[in-house]
C-alpha positions as CSV (number, residue, x, y, z in Angstrom):
1,M,71.8,-51.7,204.0
2,V,71.2,-53.3,200.8
3,N,69.3,-50.4,199.7
4,S,72.6,-48.7,200.5
5,L,74.7,-50.9,198.7
6,I,72.1,-50.4,195.6
7,D,72.5,-46.8,195.5
8,G,76.0,-46.9,195.4
9,I,76.0,-49.5,192.4
10,N,73.2,-46.9,190.8
11,S,75.6,-44.2,191.0
12,V,78.5,-46.4,189.3
13,I,75.8,-47.3,186.4
14,A,74.8,-43.6,186.2
15,E,78.3,-41.9,185.7
16,P,79.1,-42.9,181.8
17,F,75.2,-42.2,180.8
18,Y,76.0,-38.9,182.5
19,A,78.9,-38.1,180.2
20,I,77.2,-39.5,176.9
21,N,74.2,-36.9,177.7
22,S,76.6,-34.6,178.8
23,A,78.8,-35.3,175.1
24,L,75.3,-35.2,173.3
25,D,74.2,-32.5,174.3
26,G,77.0,-30.6,173.1
27,I,76.7,-32.5,169.8
28,R,72.5,-31.6,170.0
29,G,74.3,-27.7,170.3
30,A,76.7,-27.6,167.1
31,E,75.7,-24.8,164.8
32,I,76.1,-24.7,161.1
33,M,74.9,-21.4,159.4
34,N,72.4,-20.7,162.3
35,W,71.2,-24.2,161.8
36,Y,71.4,-26.9,164.3
37,P,71.3,-30.3,162.5
38,F,71.9,-32.7,165.7
39,E,69.5,-31.3,167.9
40,W,67.0,-33.9,167.0
41,L,69.1,-36.5,168.6
42,P,67.6,-38.0,172.4
43,S,69.5,-37.9,175.6
44,I,69.9,-41.6,176.3
45,S,68.0,-42.6,179.9
46,I,69.5,-43.8,182.9
47,P,69.1,-47.4,184.0
48,E,68.7,-48.3,188.0
49,I,68.8,-51.4,189.6
50,P,65.3,-51.1,191.9
51,K,65.7,-50.8,195.6
52,L,64.3,-53.7,197.6
53,A,60.6,-52.6,198.9
54,Q,59.8,-52.9,202.8
55,G,55.8,-52.5,202.2
56,T,53.9,-50.1,200.2
57,V,50.5,-49.2,199.0
58,V,50.8,-49.0,195.1
59,P,47.9,-46.4,193.5
60,A,46.3,-47.4,190.9
61,N,48.0,-46.7,187.6
62,Y,51.4,-45.9,189.3
63,G,53.0,-47.8,186.7
64,E,55.3,-51.2,186.8
65,F,58.1,-52.0,189.0
66,M,59.8,-55.3,190.1
67,A,59.1,-56.8,193.6
68,I,61.0,-59.4,195.7
69,L,58.5,-61.4,197.2
70,G,59.3,-64.2,199.8
71,D,62.2,-62.4,201.5
72,N,60.3,-61.5,204.8
73,K,61.6,-63.8,207.7
74,R,59.5,-62.1,210.2
75,E,55.7,-63.0,209.1
76,T,53.3,-63.9,206.6
77,E,53.1,-61.2,203.6
78,I,50.3,-60.7,201.5
79,V,50.1,-59.3,197.7
80,S,47.2,-58.4,196.0
81,P,44.6,-55.3,195.0
82,L,42.7,-54.0,197.8
83,S,39.5,-55.0,196.1
84,T,40.0,-58.2,197.1
85,I,41.2,-57.8,200.7
86,E,38.2,-55.3,200.6
87,K,35.9,-58.3,199.9
88,A,38.1,-61.0,202.3
89,V,37.2,-58.3,204.8
90,Q,33.3,-58.5,203.9
91,N,33.1,-62.3,204.0
92,A,35.4,-62.7,207.3
93,M,33.4,-59.8,209.0
94,Q,29.8,-62.2,207.3
95,K,30.7,-65.7,208.8
96,N,31.7,-64.0,212.1
97,G,28.3,-62.1,212.2
98,G,29.7,-58.9,212.2
99,N,31.2,-58.9,215.5
100,F,34.3,-58.0,216.3
101,P,36.1,-57.5,219.4
102,K,36.3,-54.0,220.4
103,E,40.1,-53.9,220.5
104,I,42.3,-54.7,217.9
105,I,46.1,-55.6,218.5
106,L,48.6,-54.0,215.5
107,N,52.0,-55.1,215.0
108,V,53.2,-52.4,213.2
109,Y,57.8,-52.4,212.3
110,L,59.2,-49.9,211.8
111,S,62.9,-49.1,210.1
112,K,65.3,-46.4,211.1
113,N,64.8,-44.5,208.5
114,S,61.2,-44.0,208.8
115,S,60.5,-40.8,210.6
116,A,57.6,-40.2,208.2
117,F,55.4,-43.2,208.6
118,S,56.1,-42.3,212.9
119,R,55.2,-38.9,212.4
120,E,52.0,-40.1,211.0
121,I,50.8,-42.3,213.6
122,I,52.1,-39.9,216.0
123,K,49.6,-37.1,214.5
124,I,46.6,-40.2,214.4
125,V,46.9,-41.2,218.3
126,D,47.1,-37.5,219.2
127,D,44.2,-36.7,217.1
128,D,42.7,-39.7,218.0
129,R,43.3,-38.7,222.2
130,R,42.1,-34.7,221.4
131,R,38.6,-36.3,219.9
132,R,37.9,-38.8,223.0
133,G,39.0,-36.2,225.4
134,G,41.8,-38.0,226.8
């Protein structure tokens, strides 16, 4: 719901920038005796309010983006580089002698708009069933 509101605000913010860039396109196209004296004028980039994240994996060198932390009321969140999490898992395995239960319970929270994620989960489960012959 908040992200939909942000989309609406971003649309309102973008309108004057579209008009300005359209005017700049006209100025850039002005010709004086086969010479375009204003072709160097750049377009103005349209600012956007970032949407609220719903959890993600951020690839290295992805670029900076804003995040709001501490808004999850259901559970604790971890914000950490992958290497730190891998090291923590290795340490936990060493402390436990490498013994982990054969079954791990995984709770996954999906939003209404997560059909792509749902398809991937179904594919993983189906592939695992085929691999196991079940």
